[in-house]
N, C-alpha and C positions, 0 to 999 in steps of 0.2 A: 241200539246204537245210542251213544251219548249225544246230548245236544251240542251244537257247534258253539265254540267259545268265541265270543265277540264282545266288544265294548262299544259304547256310543262314540268313542273317538276313532273308530275304525274307518270312518269316512267323513270327509268334510261336507259332502253334498247329499247325504242321506241314502245313497244307492245301496250301500251295504246293509243298512237297517231295513230298507224296503225288501231286499232279497231275503233277509232272515225272516221277515214277516211272511213272505210267500212260502218259504220252506215250512214254517210252522202251520200256516193256514191250510196248505195242501198236503202236508205230510210227505215232503220230497226228501231225496237224498238219504233215505232210511230213517228219517225222523218221524215220530208219531205226530199225528194231528194234535195241535194244542192251540185252540182259538184264542185263549186268553194271552198266551205268550206271543202269538202272532200280532194281536192288537197292541201289546206292549211295544213290539218292534216297529209297527206302523206309526205309533205315536212318537217314537224316537226319531223316525225319519221325518215325520211332520214337523217336529221341533226344528229340524234343519231346513224347513220350508221346501220339502220335496213334493211337487204337485202330485205325483203318482200316489204317494202315501195319503195325501189329503183326499184324493178321489176314491181311493180304496176304502178309507174310513167312511166316507159318505155312502158308498155302495153297501158296505156292511150294515150300517144302521138303516138304510132304505130297504134292503132286501134280505139280509142274512143275520139279523140280530136275535134270532130265536123264534119263539112262538108268534110274536107280532112285531112288525117293523116299528122302529122308533123314528117317526117322521120329523119330530122336532130336532132330534140330534142329527139326523140325515141332512135336514135343511141347513143347520149350522155349518156342517162340513162342506156342503155344496156352495154355500155363500162364501166360505173361506176360499174355496177353489176359484170361484168367480172373481173375488177381490184380488186374489193372487194374479190371475190373468189380466185383470184391468190395470192394476198398479205396477205390475212387473212384466209387461208384454214381451220384452226382449228375451225373457227367460223361458217362455212357453213355446213349445214346438210340437210337432206331430209325435215326437218320441218322449213326451213329458211323463208318460207312465212307465218308461223303461228304466 
């Protein structure tokens, strides 16, 4: 099956980009797993300041970056998520990763 067609303008809040990242990360909806493409979409979502994407990137570098975790990169993303929660508390909720 062909990759879904989408652009970064598909969503103003990053949810669509986050969903595309999940599709490529997990190989959902008939799409083959493509971790590089998933990370590209997570980063597009992060550019729109979607907390779920920031946390997913932190998790990837902490636990799933290949042979060895990249703790420095993971820390950078976790710090960005913490800063997001501190400086934009009204935008953080229990559903931040959805």
